[in-house]
C-alpha positions in Angstrom: -79.4 55.1 -48.0 -78.5 53.9 -51.9 -75.1 53.5 -53.5 -75.4 55.9 -55.6 -76.3 58.1 -53.2 -73.4 56.6 -50.6 -71.2 57.3 -53.6 -71.4 60.7 -54.3 -71.4 61.3 -50.9 -68.3 59.6 -50.3 -66.8 61.5 -52.9 -68.1 65.2 -51.9 -65.7 64.6 -48.7 -62.5 63.1 -50.7 -63.1 66.5 -52.0 -63.4 68.4 -49.1 -60.8 66.7 -47.8 -58.6 67.9 -50.3 -59.7 71.2 -49.8 -59.1 70.8 -46.3 -54.9 69.8 -47.3 -55.0 72.3 -49.9 -56.0 75.5 -46.7 -53.6 73.1 -44.6 -50.8 73.7 -47.7 -51.7 77.6 -47.7 -50.7 78.2 -43.9 -47.1 77.5 -44.2 -46.9 79.8 -47.9 -48.8 82.8 -46.1 -46.2 82.4 -42.5 -42.9 80.9 -43.7 -40.2 82.9 -43.4 -38.2 82.0 -46.0 -38.5 82.8 -49.5 -37.6 79.1 -51.1 -41.3 78.7 -49.2 -43.0 81.5 -49.7 -41.8 82.4 -52.5 -41.2 79.5 -54.5 -43.6 77.0 -52.8 -40.9 74.7 -52.0 -43.1 72.1 -49.7 -45.4 70.0 -49.4 -48.7 69.1 -47.3 -51.0 65.8 -47.0 -53.1 64.1 -44.5 -53.0 59.9 -43.5 -54.7 57.2 -42.1 -53.8 56.0 -38.5 -51.4 53.7 -40.2 -49.5 55.7 -42.3 -51.2 56.4 -45.3 -51.5 58.8 -47.2 -55.2 59.7 -48.5 -54.5 63.5 -49.7 -52.0 65.6 -50.5 -52.2 69.2 -51.4 -51.9 70.1 -54.5 -49.5 72.5 -53.8 -45.6 71.2 -53.6 -43.1 68.7 -55.1 -43.1 65.7 -56.2 -39.5 64.9 -54.0 -41.1 66.7 -50.8 -44.5 64.9 -51.3 -43.3 61.5 -52.0 -41.1 61.1 -49.8 -43.4 62.7 -47.2 -45.5 59.8 -47.7 -43.0 57.3 -47.0 -42.3 58.7 -44.2 -44.8 59.1 -41.7 -44.0 55.3 -41.7 -41.3 55.9 -40.0 -42.2 58.0 -37.5 -45.1 56.3 -36.2 -42.4 53.5 -36.0 -40.6 55.5 -33.7 -42.4 57.2 -31.6 -45.4 54.4 -29.5 -49.0 55.0 -29.8 -49.0 55.2 -26.4 -46.7 58.6 -26.3 -48.6 60.1 -28.6 -51.0 62.7 -27.3 -53.6 65.8 -28.6 -51.7 69.0 -29.4 -48.3 67.0 -30.4 -45.8 67.5 -33.5 -42.9 65.6 -33.9 -39.7 66.4 -36.5 -37.6 65.0 -37.8 -35.0 65.3 -40.7 -33.0 62.6 -41.5 -32.0 62.3 -45.2 -33.2 58.8 -45.2 -35.9 59.5 -42.7 -37.4 62.3 -44.0 -37.1 63.6 -48.1 -33.5 63.0 -49.2 -31.5 66.2 -47.1 -31.1 67.7 -43.7 -32.3 71.1 -45.6 -35.6 69.9 -45.3 -37.6 70.2 -42.4 -40.9 67.2 -42.3 -43.3 67.3 -39.0 -45.8 64.9 -38.5 -48.5 66.1 -35.8 -51.1 63.5 -35.0 -54.8 64.0 -35.1 -57.5 63.1 -32.5 -61.4 63.9 -32.6 -61.3 62.9 -28.6 -58.9 60.8 -27.3 -59.7 58.8 -30.8 -56.7 59.0 -33.2 -58.0 59.1 -36.8 -55.4 60.3 -38.4 -52.1 61.9 -39.2 -51.0 65.5 -41.0 -47.9 66.1 -41.7 -45.6 68.7 -44.1 -42.4 69.3 -45.5 -39.9 72.6 -46.6 -36.7 73.6 -47.8 -35.0 75.8 -44.5 -32.6 78.6 -45.7 -30.1 77.1 -43.5 -29.3 73.9 -41.1 -25.7 75.0 -40.0 -22.5 73.2 -41.5 -20.4 73.5 -44.8 -24.0 75.4 -45.6 -25.7 73.9 -48.6 -23.6 72.6 -51.1 -21.6 69.5 -52.5 -18.1 70.3 -51.1 -19.3 67.6 -48.2 -17.7 64.8 -47.8 -20.1 63.8 -45.1 -23.8 64.0 -43.5 -22.0 64.7 -40.7 -20.6 68.1 -42.0 -23.8 69.2 -43.7 -25.8 71.0 -40.8 -27.4 69.6 -37.1 -29.1 66.4 -37.4 -32.7 65.3 -35.8 -34.4 62.5 -35.2 -36.9 62.0 -34.7 -38.5 63.8 -31.7 -41.2 65.3 -30.8 -41.2 69.3 -31.4 -44.0 69.9 -28.8 -46.1 67.5 -26.2 -48.9 67.8 -26.1 -49.0 71.8 -27.3 -45.7 72.8 -25.3 -42.8 73.5 -27.7 -39.8 71.9 -26.9 -37.4 74.5 -26.4 -34.6 72.5 -25.4 -34.4 71.7 -29.3 -35.5 75.1 -30.4 -31.9 76.0 -28.5 -29.6 73.9 -30.5 -30.8 75.4 -33.5 -30.7 78.6 -32.6 -26.7 77.5 -31.1 -26.3 75.5 -34.9 -28.1 77.4 -38.0 -26.9 80.7 -39.7 -30.1 82.5 -39.5 -32.2 81.1 -36.2 -35.1 83.8 -37.1 -35.6 82.6 -40.3 -35.7 78.4 -39.0 -37.0 78.9 -35.8 -40.0 81.1 -37.4 -40.1 77.8 -40.2 -40.3 75.0 -38.2 -43.2 77.0 -36.3 -44.7 77.6 -39.8 -44.9 74.2 -40.3 -46.8 73.2 -37.3 -48.7 76.4 -37.7 -49.3 73.7 -40.9 -50.5 70.4 -39.7 -52.2 72.7 -36.7 -54.8 73.8 -39.3 -54.9 70.5 -41.4 -56.1 69.6 -37.8 -59.0 71.9 -37.5 -60.6 72.1 -40.7 -60.4 68.0 -40.4 -62.1 68.0 -36.4 -64.5 71.0 -38.2 -65.3 68.6 -41.8 -66.1 65.0 -39.9 -68.4 67.7 -37.0 -70.5 68.8 -39.9 -70.8 65.9 -41.4 -71.9 63.0 -38.4 -68.3 61.0 -39.0 -66.4 59.2 -35.9 -63.2 58.0 -38.1 -62.3 58.7 -42.0 -61.7 54.3 -42.2 -64.9 54.5 -44.8 -63.4 57.3 -46.9 -60.2 56.2 -46.7 -61.2 52.4 -48.2 -63.8 54.0 -50.6 -60.2 56.7 -51.8 -58.2 53.6 -51.8 -60.5 51.0 -54.1 -61.3 53.3 -56.6 -57.3 54.6 -56.6 -56.7 50.9 -57.0 -59.1 50.0 -59.3 -57.9 53.3 -61.5 -54.6 52.4 -61.5 -55.1 49.0 -62.0 -57.0 49.8 -65.5 -54.2 51.8 -66.6 -51.4 49.6 -65.3 -52.9 46.5 -67.1 -52.9 48.0 -70.8 -48.9 48.7 -71.2 -47.1 45.8 -72.7 -45.0 43.6 -70.6 -41.5 43.5 -70.8 -38.4 45.1 -69.7 -36.5 48.4 -71.4 -32.8 50.2 -69.7 -31.7 53.6 -70.3 -28.3 55.7 -69.4 -28.4 59.0 -68.6 -24.6 61.3 -68.3 -24.6 63.1 -66.1 -21.9 66.4 -64.7 -21.3 64.9 -61.4 -18.9 66.4 -59.1 -15.1 65.9 -60.6 -15.7 63.6 -63.1 -19.1 62.7 -65.4 -21.3 60.3 -63.0 -24.0 57.8 -65.6 -27.3 57.0 -64.2 -29.0 53.2 -65.7 -32.3 52.3 -65.7 -34.5 49.6 -66.2 -37.8 49.7 -66.1 -40.4 46.7 -66.2 -43.9 46.0 -66.2 -44.5 42.5 -64.7 -48.1 41.9 -64.5 -49.9 44.4 -62.1 -46.1 46.3 -61.0 -44.4 48.6 -62.7 -40.6 48.6 -61.9 -37.3 51.1 -61.9 -34.6 49.2 -61.3 -30.8 51.0 -61.0 -28.8 48.9 -61.5 -25.6 50.3 -63.7 -25.6 53.3 -62.0 -21.9 54.6 -61.1 -21.4 54.1 -57.0 -21.2 56.4 -54.2 -20.1 60.0 -55.0 -17.3 61.7 -52.6 -18.8 64.6 -53.2 -22.6 65.5 -51.3 -24.9 64.7 -55.0 -25.6 60.9 -53.7 -29.7 60.5 -52.9 -31.0 58.1 -50.7 -33.5 56.1 -52.5 -36.7 57.5 -50.4 -35.6 60.5 -52.8 -35.0 58.3 -56.0 -38.2 56.3 -55.5 -39.8 59.4 -55.2 -39.6 61.4 -58.6 -39.2 57.9 -59.8 -42.5 57.4 -59.1 -43.0 61.0 -60.1 -42.4 60.3 -63.7 -44.2 56.9 -64.0 -47.3 58.4 -63.0 -46.8 61.0 -65.6 -47.5 59.0 -68.4 -49.3 56.3 -67.2 -51.3 57.7 -65.3 -51.8 61.5 -64.3 -55.2 62.4 -63.9 -55.1 59.8 -61.4 -54.7 60.6 -57.5 -51.8 60.5 -55.6 -52.5 58.8 -52.8 -51.0 55.3 -51.4 -53.1 53.5 -53.7 -51.7 54.9 -56.9 -48.3 54.7 -55.5 -48.3 51.2 -54.8 -47.9 50.3 -58.1 -44.2 51.5 -58.1 -41.7 49.8 -56.9 -38.1 50.4 -56.9 -35.0 48.2 -56.6 -30.9 49.4 -56.8 -27.7 48.0 -54.9 -25.7 50.9 -53.4 -24.9 53.6 -55.6 -25.5 57.1 -55.8 -29.4 56.5 -56.9 -29.3 54.2 -53.4 -26.4 56.2 -50.9 -26.1 54.8 -47.2 -25.4 56.4 -43.9 -23.5 58.9 -44.0 -22.7 59.2 -47.4 -23.1 63.6 -48.0 -26.4 64.4 -49.8 -27.0 67.8 -49.2 -27.9 68.5 -53.3 -29.7 65.1 -54.0 -32.4 67.5 -55.8 -30.0 67.6 -59.3 -29.3 64.0 -59.1 -32.6 62.9 -58.1 -34.0 65.8 -60.7 -32.7 63.9 -63.8 -34.1 60.7 -62.1 -37.9 61.7 -64.0 -35.6 61.9 -67.6 -33.6 58.9 -66.7 -37.3 56.9 -66.1 -39.0 58.3 -69.4 -36.0 57.3 -71.1 -36.4 53.8 -70.5 -40.6 54.0 -70.4 -40.1 55.9 -74.4 -39.0 52.8 -75.6 -42.0 51.1 -74.6 -44.5 53.5 -75.1 -43.2 54.9 -78.3 -45.0 58.8 -79.4 -45.5 59.6 -76.0 -42.7 61.0 -74.2 -41.5 63.6 -73.8 -38.3 65.0 -74.5 -34.7 65.2 -71.7 -35.2 69.0 -70.5 -33.0 71.5 -68.2 -35.0 68.8 -65.2 -32.6 70.0 -62.6 -33.2 73.1 -61.0 -30.5 76.1 -60.9 -30.7 76.6 -57.6 -27.9 79.3 -55.8 -27.2 79.5 -52.5 -25.0 83.1 -51.7 -23.6 83.8 -48.5 -22.5 87.8 -49.0 -20.9 89.9 -46.6 -19.2 93.0 -46.3 -16.0 93.7 -47.4 -12.8 94.2 -45.4 -13.3 98.1 -44.2 -17.2 98.6 -45.3 -20.5 98.6 -43.8 -23.5 96.3 -44.5 -24.8 93.6 -43.5 -24.1 89.9 -43.9 -27.0 87.8 -45.3 -27.7 83.9 -46.8 -29.5 84.2 -50.0 -31.1 80.6 -51.4 -32.9 81.6 -55.3 -34.0 79.5 -57.9 -34.2 79.0 -61.0 -35.2 77.1 -63.9 -34.0 75.6 -67.5 -36.4 74.8 -70.7 -38.4 71.6 -70.4 -38.3 69.4 -73.4 -40.7 69.6 -75.9 -43.9 67.4 -76.4 -45.0 65.0 -78.6 -47.3 67.0 -80.3 -46.0 70.4 -78.1 -42.8 72.4 -77.8 -41.4 72.6 -74.6 -42.0 75.3 -71.6 -39.7 77.7 -71.0 -37.8 78.3 -67.8 -40.1 75.5 -65.8 -39.2 74.3 -63.3 -39.9 70.5 -64.1 -40.4 67.9 -62.5 -39.4 69.7 -59.3 -43.0 71.6 -60.0 -41.1 75.1 -57.9 -42.0 78.4 -58.2 -39.6 81.2 -59.3 -38.9 83.6 -57.4 -39.7 87.4 -57.7 -36.4 88.8 -58.5 -37.2 91.5 -55.8 -37.9 88.9 -53.2 -33.9 87.6 -53.6 -32.7 91.0 -53.5 -34.9 92.5 -50.6 -33.4 89.1 -48.1 -30.1 90.5 -49.1 -27.4 92.6 -50.5 -27.5 91.6 -54.0 -28.2 93.1 -57.7 -30.1 90.6 -59.7 -29.2 92.5 -63.7 -30.4 90.5 -65.9 -33.6 87.2 -66.0 -34.4 86.7 -69.1 -35.0 83.6 -72.2 -32.0 83.0 -73.2 -32.1 82.5 -77.4 -31.3 80.1 -79.1 -31.3 77.5 -76.3 -34.1 75.1 -76.4 -34.0 71.8 -79.1 -34.5 72.4 -82.4 -37.7 69.6 -83.9 -40.9 69.0 -85.0 -41.7 70.6 -81.4 -38.7 73.1 -80.3 -37.1 72.5 -76.9 -38.3 75.2 -73.8 -35.7 77.7 -73.9 -32.9 78.1 -70.4 -32.7 82.0 -68.9 -29.3 83.8 -68.7 -28.7 85.4 -64.8 -26.4 88.2 -64.5 -26.3 88.7 -60.3 -23.6 91.3 -58.7 -23.2 92.1 -55.0 -24.4 95.3 -54.4 -21.4 97.8 -53.1 -19.8 97.2 -51.0 -19.9 94.7 -50.7 -19.5 90.3 -52.1 -20.0 86.5 -52.1 -19.1 83.6 -51.9 -22.3 81.4 -53.4 -22.7 77.2 -53.8 -22.9 75.9 -57.2 -25.0 72.8 -57.9 -26.5 72.4 -61.3 -26.1 70.5 -64.0 -26.7 70.1 -67.8 -23.2 72.2 -68.5 -20.9 69.6 -70.3 -24.3 67.6 -70.8 -27.1 68.5 -72.6 -30.6 67.5 -72.6 -30.6 65.3 -75.4 -33.9 66.0 -78.2 -36.4 62.9 -78.7 -37.3 60.8 -82.3 -35.0 63.2 -83.6 -35.8 65.6 -81.9 -31.7 67.7 -81.4 -30.1 68.7 -78.5 -31.0 71.6 -76.4 -28.0 74.3 -75.2 -26.1 73.3 -72.1 -25.5 75.7 -69.1 -22.2 78.3 -68.8 -21.1 79.4 -65.7 -19.0 82.1 -65.3 -17.9 85.9 -64.0 -18.6 88.5 -66.4 -15.1 89.0 -67.4 -15.5 85.5 -68.9 -14.0 83.6 -65.8 -15.3 80.3 -66.1 -16.0 78.7 -63.0 -17.9 75.4 -61.9 -21.1 73.4 -62.0 -21.1 72.2 -58.1 -19.0 73.8 -54.9 -18.4 76.8 -53.4 -16.5 79.6 -54.8 -16.5 83.3 -54.8 -18.2 86.5 -56.8 -15.6 89.5 -55.6 -16.8 93.1 -55.6 -17.5 94.9 -58.7 -18.4 91.6 -60.4 -21.5 90.1 -61.7 -22.2 86.2 -61.4 -23.6 85.2 -65.3 -25.6 82.2 -65.8 -27.0 81.1 -69.1 -29.1 78.2 -68.2 -29.6 74.9 -70.0 -32.5 74.7 -72.8 -34.6 71.3 -72.8 -34.0 69.2 -75.7 -36.4 69.0 -79.2 -39.0 66.7 -80.6 -39.6 64.7 -83.9 -37.6 66.3 -87.2 -36.5 69.5 -87.6 -37.5 69.3 -90.8 -41.2 69.0 -90.2 -41.9 72.5 -88.1 -44.4 74.0 -89.3 -43.6 77.3 -91.1 -45.9 79.9 -89.2 -44.0 78.5 -86.1 -40.4 78.7 -87.4 -41.7 82.5 -88.3 -43.4 83.5 -84.4 -40.8 81.6 -82.5 -38.3 84.6 -85.0 -40.4 87.6 -83.9 -40.7 86.9 -80.7 -36.5 86.2 -80.1 -36.6 82.4 -79.4 -33.7 81.9 -81.8 -30.6 82.7 -83.1 -30.0 84.1 -86.3 -29.2 80.4 -87.7 -32.5 79.4 -86.8 -31.7 77.3 -83.7 
């Protein structure tokens, strides 16, 4: 076999491996019980070599899940000795510090055997609707209040499911059918990946993934080094103020580019918070790495070798919160990490980094119940919503788009089907995108009312209410968010709050910052904005 033929053969097998993990992820999407997975794609899936190094990830999924999962598999391997791994096994945890940052995410890892030989691992992660405790919200004061904790253990051994674990789950969560169903979906996701991999290896004649893994890592590492080595050497810092819980929280980052490594250091960030907005370092690292990769090497495949170019360091603080800090809504601060890091990188690479955006998802967890004396039903409803992205150096920002998480918007019909609520309005918010040569993306206006005879408590997990997304290079800031009832009662951006029967929750989601001097915006673009209703009468 010539070198060129071998190269082509390896590339074909690499592409085939990616199709394997895509089918793995699609299995989870199609079988999941929770709307956050089924409708929004709040998941990850990937295949790993026997040493726990990620070979390939599914395109479907979020950076927070994918990049934490890439590190989490190593924790599973450390916890379960090789001589206790068997064909048909599946392992599970929701440990925030060993998994993906909070208890609501379930990570499953399954060894893949070809005969008696361990050839790799499959892993997947998904957000489940409930894990008990206080529910999905920022009000907890320790992780022990936030739900049931599952250490790394076996969900199944040799194909036999751990019924004791399922009994504990059913006794500790509000929606046992959904949660247990999602556990089985996660296990099926890995099983499909395993079967497709073994089929592929048998068809091609592979006994192991060693040669293919070496090819993937060698090519990826070479491509990453080529990109990193042309970056300017030095260090650049940035700070970003967030709403916090009861008081603002300042985030700080320094990006250092030295030789072949890009380091992000979070020294200067505010300390661990008493409420559940803290972030384990595994999650902060996931989004810092994603931000860097978006600018440095967006088209290079995401795997162990590409992630190896980025390192993260931090003293204990809100972005490196130790156990048992409350971390339930770690995604809010975690989703702001890319804007923080990109703000520093923009000083190193002027003219190449987008403006700040809404960043954090405006997730709503609603606990719906009948009012006293009325007939009805209870339900736990999780709804994902997105504000506007920041404008880019050459393009307007995308409206109502989840950056950096990448999750999809849930259809109104799916939300209303889950429980007794009515979504009266879900539309773009005119004037919310920051003005500039390129306009920031628009947020949304959403109105939600309990169905007749019902009321609900909801967990607010919002940011950019008191600290709007900043424009870049002369662009204007995006509009800040607003949380209120339809009678004008102002509500807090975080914490559990009440919506009585007959009232509507009204959310004005934040817009993205503009990019460049507004005086340089094309007249045709301004006219199109006005015609589409994207701007208010003042043109802002």
